[in-house]
C-alpha positions, 0 to 999 in steps of 0.5 A: 498514523496508526500502526507506525511508531517513528523513532530516532536511532543514533547513527555514525558521527553524531547523526540520527536515523529516523526509523519506523516500527514497520521497518522503514528507515530514512536518511540520517540527519544532524539531530534527533528532533529533525529525524523524528520530523522527517520520519513523520513527514516523509513516511507516516503521513504518506501512508495510503488509506486502508483498503475498504475491501481487504478480502479482495486480492490487490494488484500493484498495476492495472496490467497485473490485475487485467492479466489475473482476470484473463487467467481467471477466465481461462482456468475457472469453472462455471458457477463462480462470479467472473470478473469483468473489469478492473478498478483502482481502489482508494488504497492505491492498488487495483482489484478485479470485480464482476460488478458493472461500472458504477457499482464499485464497492 
């Protein structure tokens, strides 16, 4: 849960709102204890793992990564490592790579 601090904020009519330091807010609950539990279970524990290749550009979908790869092929000059395929990263996003299948970082 590093980087995420869950708190219970008072809301209208004796209700509590779970919030996170990253800006996330959940649904109101009847007690502060429940708000903290909900915030931890529904948000903090469900965060994807950090990207093992943070220097690479990340794409939300395979289609967006493939479109970027096609654009790179059309507009890039010689001498650069040209991406040849896309792959889904453990962080849940998609990357392009010039490495053959089986050599993904």
